[in-house]
N, C-alpha and C positions, 0 to 999 in steps of 0.2 A: 503494499499500500504505499500511498506518496507519504504518509506522516512519518515513516520511517528513511525517509530520502530528506525529508524538509530541512533538516538542522545543515546536512552535507551541503546542498545546495547553496543555502543561506551563504554558508562559509566560501564556497567557491565564488558566489556573487560576487562577496566582499572582497575577495583577494583579486577577481578580475578588476572591479572599481579600481582599488589601489595601483593596480599596473597601468589601468589607462589613466588615471591622474597624474601617477609619476612620469609616463611615456609623453603626455601632451605637454608637461612642463619642462622635458627634456627638449622637445621639436622645438617650443617656443624659445629657450635658450640658444639652441643652434641656428635657429633661423636670424636670431637678433644678434648673435656675437659672433657667426661664422659664415654670414652672407654679409652684402653690401649694405644691408639694413644696419649694421656695426657702427659707421658713421652718421648716422642720421639725427642722433640724440645727444649732443653735445653732454660731458660730464658723467656719465653714466659709469665708463669702464672704470671708477676709481673702486667700484668693489670688487675683491677677490671672487674667484670663480666659486672657491669654498663656502664664501657667504651664500652666492645664490643656491649653491646647492643644498647649503644646512637649512634654509628654508623648507626644502620637501619633508623634514621631520615634523613641521608642524603644517604644512598645508595637507599630504596625505592625510594624516588622521582627523583633519579639521573639516575636510569634505567627505570624509567617510562619515564622521557624526551628523554633518548638515544632508548627509541621503537619508541616514536615520531620521532624522528629527521631519525629515518631510516626505515620510513613509514612503521610500524607495525600495526599500525591501519588503514590502508586503506583497502578497499574492498578486500577480499582473496578468490571470490567465484569461480577464474579460475586458481588461483596460483598453481604451483605444489607444492606437499609437500617438495620435496628436495631443492626448493628454500625458503620454508619459514625457513627449519632447518638452512640452509645456514645463513640467514638473523639474526636466533637466537645466531648461533656463533658469527658472527661479532658485534651483539649489546655487548652479553658478554664477548668478547675478548675487546673492545675497553672500556666496564666498568670497566675492571680489571686493566688495563693499568691505566687508571685515576685515579683509584683508588689506586693504588702505588705508581703513582706520587702526590698524595695528602700526603700520608704516610710519602713519602721522604721527601717533601716540608716541612711538619709540626715537621718532627725529630720523628714519633714516632717510635722507632725502636724495641720495644717489642711487637708489633700487628704480632700475629700468622699468617706468610706466608703459613703455612701448612691449616691454616681455610681460608685463601684467593682463596688458590686453591682447596679446595675442595668446598668452596661456586661456582666457576666457574664451575666445572665439574655437582654438583647437579642440578645448576640454569639450566644448558643448557638441562639436563634430563627432571628435572620438566615442564620447561616450553614449551618443545617440547610435552612432553606427555599432559600437558592441552590444548594446542591449536590441538592436534590431536584431544582429546574428543568434544573440543567446534566445532571444522570443523564435527566430525560424527554426532554430534548432530543436527547439521543446515542441514548438505546433508539430515538425514534423516526426518525433517520437511519439506525441500523443497519438496522430492520423494513424502511427503503425502499432498503436495499440502499448504503450509504455507510458511512465509517468502519469498515471489515470489516476481521479479522484472518484472514488465510488459512494454515490449518493443515496438515499433512501427518503422518499417524501412521505409526510404524515398527513394524511388528508385530500381527497379527490376534490378536486374543486376547476374554477376556470384558471386561477394562480398556477395549478399544477401541470395544467394543459397548456398553459402558454409557456410555461418552464421547461417542459420536453419539449416543445417546439424548439425550442430558442436552443437547445444543448442538442439536440439531432441534427440541427442546422447547420452548427459551427462543433466540429469535431475538434478542430486545433485546440479548444480549449480542454480536454483532456476529460469533461464530466462523464461519467457511466450511471444513468438511474438503473439501480439492482429492482425498483420496485415501488407499489405506493402500498400503505397500511391505510383501511377506510372501513367506517361501521355501516354506511349506506350504501355503498354500492358494492354488489356480490364478488367475492373473491374470483380470479381467472379474468375478469374485466381486462380486455387490452386497450391500450390507448399507444398508437405509432411505435407498439413492440415493446410497451411497456404495462407490466401487468400487476394488480391488484392483488397482493400476495397474503392478505388478508385483512383482522380487525389491527384496532389501533393497539389493543393489549399485549398483541404479539412483539412489540417494544420489550417488553420484560422477558423476552426469551430471546431476543436478536442481539440488543443493545451489550449484554455480556459477553458474545460472541468477538465482539472487537472486529470486526472486518469490514466497516463503515470507516470513511474517511470523514462524511457530514451527514448532518440529518436536516432536510428543509421542512420546515412545517409550513404544509400550503393547505390549513383547512379550509373549508366554505365557512362563510359568516355565521350561518346557523348553528357551526358549533364551535365558535369562540368562547365559549363558557367553559370548555377544556383546554384552553391554551395556556395558561398559567400552569397546569398539572403537566403537561406532557412538555413544555420547555423546562421544568424544573429535571424530571424525569431525565430527559436527554442529557442534561448538564452534569448531572452525578454520575454519567457515566463517562465523561471526559470526552465525550465526543462532539465536536466544534457543529452549533446550531446555528442555523439563520431562518430569520422568517421573511415569507412571501404573501403579503397581504392579498386577500381577496377582493379587493375595492380599489384595482390599477385604474379604473374605468372614470373613479374620481380624482385618484392623488395622482398630481403631475408626474412626469418622469424623473425631473430632478425637484423634489420637493421643499419647500422653503419652511425650514422648523423655528420654531422659536423655544428659548428655555424660561419658563415662569414660574423662577424661583424652583427648580429641580422638575418642573414638571414639563416635560415635551408635550409642544403643540405643532401639529401640523397645519399649514394654511393650504387651503382645499386648491387654490390656484394662483401660483406665484407669477406674475406679467412683469418682468426686467425693466419694460418701458414706463412703467409706474415709478420708478426711480427719475429724478428730477431730471439728474446729471445724464442718466441714457436718452432722456426725453428731449432734451437741449440739443444734446450731439445730433440726435437723429433728426430734428428741426433745422438743424444748422446744415445737414447734408442736402436734406430738402429742398432748401432753398436756394443754396449753390448750385446743385443738380438740375432743379428743374430752368434756373436760368439759363444756364448751360445749355440744357436740351433744347430750349425756345430759340434759342441764337442759333446753334448749330442744325435745327432741324426746319428753321424758318423759311427757306428755299422750297425743302421738300412740301411743307404746310401750305405754302403761296400755290405750288403747282398742282396740291391735290384739291386745292379749294375750287381752282379754277375747273379740273375736270369733273368734279361732282356739280358745280354750277353748270356745265355745260352737256352735262350727259341726261340730267335728270332735272325736272321742274320743282322747285322747294329753296328751303333753306340752306346752305352749306354746312352750319353745324345744327345737330342732332343734340338738344338738352333732354334728360330723362332723371325722373326722381330716384335716386337710391339712398339708402339707408350706409351713414357713415358711422363714426365714433359715437359714443355712447349713445346708440339709436337714434343719433339726430339725421334728418331728412337733409340731403341738398341736392343740388342740378348738379350731375355729371355730362361733361361737355364730351362729344366725339365727331368725327366726320360721317353726314349722312350718309348710310350704305343702303338704304332701302326706298322704295316708292313709298311717297307721302300715303299716310293711314290715320283713319280715324282712331281717336287715343283708346277707344273700345279695343278694335282689332290691335292696336300696337300692345295692348298688355295680354292679350289671351296667352301667350307662352314666349319662350325663348326660341332665339333662331336654331333650328335644326338644318342637316345636309339638305343641299339642292331647295332650299328656301326658297319659293318664286317671289317672294317678297326682296329679294337683295337684288339690287342693280348687278350691272356688270362691272363696272368700275368699282361698284360695293365688295364685288366677289374678291378684288384683287388687293381691296384694302384691308377686307376681314384676315384673309390669307397672310398680308405681311406686317398685320397689325397696325397700320400706317394710320386706319382711323381713330387708335388712342390716343395719338399726338395731343390733340387740344387739352388731354388729361396733365400735360404740366402745367398749365392755367391754374385747374384745383389743387394740383401740389403747392403752387406757389403761394396762394391764398390761405392754404392751411386746411383745404377739406378733404385731401388726400394726402398719401405719402409715396415716395417712389417706389418702397416696397411694402408688400402687408396683402393681407385678403383681400379679393376682388369683393367690390360693392354689390348688392344684391337690391331688386327693386323691393316696394315695401311690401307686396301682396306676394311675393315667393320668401320673405322674411317671415310673415305670417303663419305659413303653409309649413316652411322647414321647421321652425321651432319646434312645432308639435310632432312634428316626425323624424327630425334626427337628434342625436342625444348632443347635447352641450353645443348647439348652434349657434347661440345668442352670444358665445365666449369671442368668437370674432371680433364681434363690435367694441372689446375693451383696448383696439388698437384702430388706428386711421386705416383707413382701407388703402389699397395699394394698387399701382399703375402696373405691376408686376408680383409674382409671388412665389414661394414656396412650392405650392400644389400648381403655378403654371408651368415653372421650369420640369416639373416632373410630369407633365402632360396630360394633368388634370383641368382643362379650362372648355369653355362651350359644351355640347350636349354630353357629358363624362357623368361618373357617379359623383354626388354629391355629398355623399357619406365619406367617400375617400379624400374628396377635397376637404372637407373640414378636418379630417385626421392628420393632412399636412399642414392646414392653416395653425390649426391648436400645437401642433409639434413647433410651427414656426415661433408663437407668441410666447409661449413657454422656454424658449432656447434660444429667444433673440441676441445677436452681439451684433456689434459693427461689421466685424470679419463677416458674419454671415449675410448679410444684408448686400455687403462688395461682391461675395460669390454669386447671389442671386443676380445681381445685375450683369455680374459679367458673363453668365452660363444665357442670360435672358438673350444676348447679342445671338447664341448659338441655336438653343432651346425655344426661346419665348417667341419671338417675333412669328418664325413662319414655322407652323404646327398644323398637323393632320385634323386636329378635330377644331381648328379654328375657320369656322364658317357661318 
C-alpha cells in the first residue's frame, strides 16, 4: 500500500529539492562570474568564492523550510500543474525577499544582486521542471498499477457516483475504489465497475485488516445523522478519512469559508467580483477595452451599417430589452440582422438554424458575430462587460428561472460581450443547462487572467461558431 512507501517518497522528494536548489545557485554563480556578465555589475567581486558558496548552508535548508511551510510536500495527486507552479513562484518570491532582508540586516553590500536575481529565475524554472518530471514518472507508474491508493466509500449517494466518475476518468491519480458500504442500496449493486460490498457496519471487520489507504465518507443527505459516529470509527483505526458532501450542487467548487469563533461557516455562493478591488479592476479593463474596440472596429461598423441599410428596410441598430446585473433590464444594441417584425413576432422565440427572418447580410453578420459590435457602447456605459454571461430577454429569464437550477446566479455579475460558455461552444440554440453550468463556473472562479484567456480564445472560437445563426 502507498502509506508504506509515503515516508520514503517524501524523503526522496526533499533530497531532490535540495539538489535542485543547490544546482540552481551554482548555475547562477557560473553565469554571473564565469561569463561576460562578470563585468556588468561593478564592485561585486570583492567577496570571495568561499563567501558565496557558504551562503548555500543557509539557502538550501531555508528553502526546504519554506517549501514545507507552503505545503509543497503534501500529496499532489489531484493538484493542477498551474497551481503547483504558482506555489513554486510564491516560495521563491518569499525566499528571495527573506534573503535580501538578511543581506541588508547583516550589511553585506557587495553580494551580487544580479546573482540573486538569476538564482530566483533559474530556481523557479528548475524546480518546475523537476516537479513536472516527478509528476510524470509517478503518473506513469500509477497508470501501470503501481503507487496506488486504495479507497473505500461509505455511503451511496450522488457524491459517491461523481467521485467514482472522476477517479475512473483520471487513472494518473492512482486511486482505486475498492467498493461501497451502504444500508439503503442492496449488496452487489454496480456503478461503473464499483460494487456495493455490504452494510456500513462491515467497517468493524474491514478496518482492522489494515488494507485501506483512505476512507471517503460519501453519505447521502438523509444519513448525515450517522456522520459523526462513522468518522469517529474510521479515525480510531488510523485510516486517513475524508468527507465528500452530498450537496455539491449547492456549495461552489471553491467555497468561501469563515471562522466564527471556532465555528466554520461555509458561504453558499462566493462571487470574487463582489470584492471592490476586483470590481474596479474589471471595470477599468472594460472602459479601456470598449474604447479601444470602438476605435479599432469603427471602419468595420461603418461598412456594416451601410450594408444593413442598403439591403433591408428599417433601422441599422436593433435594440432589445435584456436582463443585466441585479436583474435590472437594459437596452442591448446589435446591428439589425432580421427583417422588420411586430414586437409579438420578435419575442416568440430565439433564432434557430435557417431562420427565415434572418436577412442575407444578417446571416454573415451572425456567423461572424459582427452584429455584436455595437455592444461596445453598452460596455462603455456600464450596462455590460467585455466578459461575462450572455444576457437574456425578460420572458426567457422568467421561464428559465423556474426550469433551470441556479439560473438567476448569472445576474450577480454584469453580462458580457463574450463568455466562458460561448468559447466552449454553448451559444445560440444549444443546451441552456450546460450554458448555465459554464456561466456559474466563470462567476465562482473569476480572475483577471481568466478574462484575458476568454478574450484571447474568443478571437479563435467565439467570433465564428457553428452554433451562431
